C-alpha positions in Angstrom: 17.5 -7.8 -11.8 15.9 -10.3 -9.5 16.3 -9.5 -5.8 18.0 -12.1 -3.5 15.1 -12.3 -1.2 11.4 -11.2 -1.3 10.8 -7.5 -0.6 7.7 -7.9 1.6 7.8 -4.5 3.3 8.2 -2.7 -0.1 5.4 -4.7 -1.6 3.0 -4.0 1.3 3.7 -0.3 1.0 3.2 -0.4 -2.7 -0.1 -2.2 -2.4 -1.4 0.1 0.4 -0.4 3.1 -1.7 -2.3 1.8 -4.8 -5.4 1.1 -2.7 -5.2 4.6 -1.1 -4.7 6.3 -4.4 -7.7 4.5 -5.9 -9.7 5.3 -2.8 -10.5 1.6 -2.1 -11.5 1.3 1.5 -13.4 -2.0 1.7 -13.5 -5.5 0.2 -13.9 -6.8 -2.4 -11.1 -4.8 -4.1 -12.1 -3.9 -7.7 -8.8 -5.3 -9.1 -9.5 -4.7 -12.8 -10.4 -1.1 -12.1 -7.2 -0.8 -10.0 -5.1 -2.2 -12.9 -6.7 0.2 -15.3 -6.0 3.1 -13.0 -2.3 2.2 -13.4 -2.6 2.7 -17.1 -2.5 -1.1 -17.8 -5.0 -2.9 -20.0 -6.5 -6.3 -19.1 -7.5 -8.7 -21.9 -9.4 -12.0 -21.3 -8.0 -14.6 -23.7 -7.9 -18.3 -24.5 -4.5 -19.0 -23.0 -4.8 -22.8 -22.8 -2.8 -23.9 -19.7 -1.4 -20.4 -18.9 -3.4 -18.5 -16.2 -2.0 -15.1 -17.1 0.8 -13.1 -18.7 2.2 -9.6 -18.8 3.2 -8.1 -22.2 5.4 -4.9 -22.3 5.7 -3.3 -25.7 7.1 0.2 -26.3 6.0 1.5 -22.9 2.5 -0.1 -23.0 1.6 -2.9 -20.6 -1.1 -5.4 -21.2 -2.2 -8.2 -18.8 -3.6 -11.3 -20.4 -5.9 -13.4 -18.3 -7.2 -16.9 -19.2 -10.9 -16.5 -19.7 -11.5 -20.2 -18.9 -10.3 -19.9 -15.3 -12.9 -19.3 -12.6 -13.7 -15.8 -11.3 -11.6 -16.2 -8.1 -8.6 -17.5 -10.0 -8.9 -14.7 -12.6 -9.0 -12.1 -9.8 -5.9 -13.5 -8.2 -4.1 -13.8 -11.5 -4.9 -10.2 -12.4 -3.4 -9.1 -9.0 -0.5 -11.4 -9.5 0.3 -10.1 -13.0 -0.1 -6.5 -11.7 2.6 -7.4 -9.2 4.9 -8.6 -12.0 4.1 -5.4 -14.0 5.0 -3.1 -11.2 7.9 -5.1 -9.5 9.7 -7.0 -12.3 11.4 -6.2 -15.6 10.1 -9.3 -17.4 11.8 -11.6 -19.8 12.7 -10.9 -23.4 10.6 -12.9 -25.9 10.8 -12.7 -29.7 7.6 -13.1 -31.7 7.3 -10.9 -34.8 8.6 -8.0 -32.7 10.5 -7.6 -29.5 8.5 -7.3 -26.3 8.8 -8.5 -22.7 6.4 -11.0 -21.1 5.8 -12.7 -17.8 3.7 -15.9 -17.8 1.6 -17.2 -14.8 1.4 -20.9 -15.1 0.5 -23.7 -12.7 4.2 -23.9 -11.6 4.1 -20.2 -10.4 2.6 -21.4 -7.1 5.5 -23.7 -6.2 7.2 -20.9 -4.1 10.7 -21.4 -5.4 11.2 -18.3 -7.6 11.7 -14.9 -5.8 9.7 -13.1 -8.5 6.8 -15.5 -8.2 6.9 -15.3 -4.4 6.7 -11.5 -4.7 3.9 -11.5 -7.2 1.9 -13.9 -5.0 2.5 -11.7 -2.0 1.5 -8.6 -3.9 -1.7 -10.3 -5.1 -2.6 -11.3 -1.5 -1.7 -7.8 -0.3 -4.0 -6.2 -2.9 -6.9 -8.6 -2.6 -6.8 -9.2 1.1 -5.1 -6.1 2.7 -4.2 -6.7 6.2 -5.7 -3.4 7.2 -9.1 -4.5 5.9 -8.9 -7.9 7.5 -7.8 -6.6 10.8 -10.9 -4.4 11.0 -13.3 -6.9 9.4 -16.0 -7.8 11.9 -16.1 -11.3 10.5 -12.5 -11.8 11.7 -13.4 -11.5 15.4 -15.8 -14.5 15.0 -13.5 -16.5 12.7 -12.4 -20.0 13.6 -9.5 -20.5 11.3 -9.8 -24.3 11.7 -13.4 -24.2 10.5 -13.6 -24.3 6.7 -17.1 -22.9 6.7 -16.0 -19.8 8.7 -13.0 -19.2 6.4 -15.3 -19.7 3.3 -17.6 -16.8 4.4 -14.6 -14.4 4.8 -13.2 -15.6 1.5 -16.5 -14.9 -0.2 -16.5 -11.4 1.1 -13.1 -10.7 -0.5 -13.9 -12.7 -3.6 -10.9 -15.0 -3.2 -10.6 -18.7 -2.8 -10.9 -20.3 0.6 -7.3 -21.6 0.1 -5.9 -18.1 -0.6 -7.7 -16.7 2.4 -6.4 -19.5 4.7 -2.8 -18.9 3.5 -3.2 -15.1 3.9 -4.6 -15.4 7.4 -1.8 -17.8 8.5 0.9 -15.5 7.1 -0.6 -12.4 8.7 -1.0 -14.1 12.1 2.7 -15.3 11.9 3.8 -11.7 11.2 1.6 -10.3 14.0 -0.6 -8.4 11.7 -3.9 -9.8 13.0 
């Protein structure tokens, strides 16, 4: 069942709990290791124009990542798909056998689907935890209007400059920074 609005508080708590359980205390977050610690397998595949997917089959979960995407995109997609795996039931697909799958495509970023909004928020919360950013010494010197300044912070977290800009804006709007 899809929620009627994004569950931001629940997602932040889930992300913080996963990071604490995995004893991750600084950036960059080892997202693939974090996924594996949840009992989920990651496979890098040729997915053409699909960035990622989640396959659920008889209690096993596998995240497929497009191996052609760049490293920052792959990291974000892994975190995004982990969000789907932990937060959403998936959609039934028939292919030789029954299993559930979630796809991450280029339309996933449009921000119109509650599950996609939640998965994107989860990915940002895992890769750029507000607790890490708030205490990051680079943040005190950061000029959010200076792309070079944001780029340095994004490099530390191994995310795109665009993802970091959005995260900083969202956190500032929520009074987290």
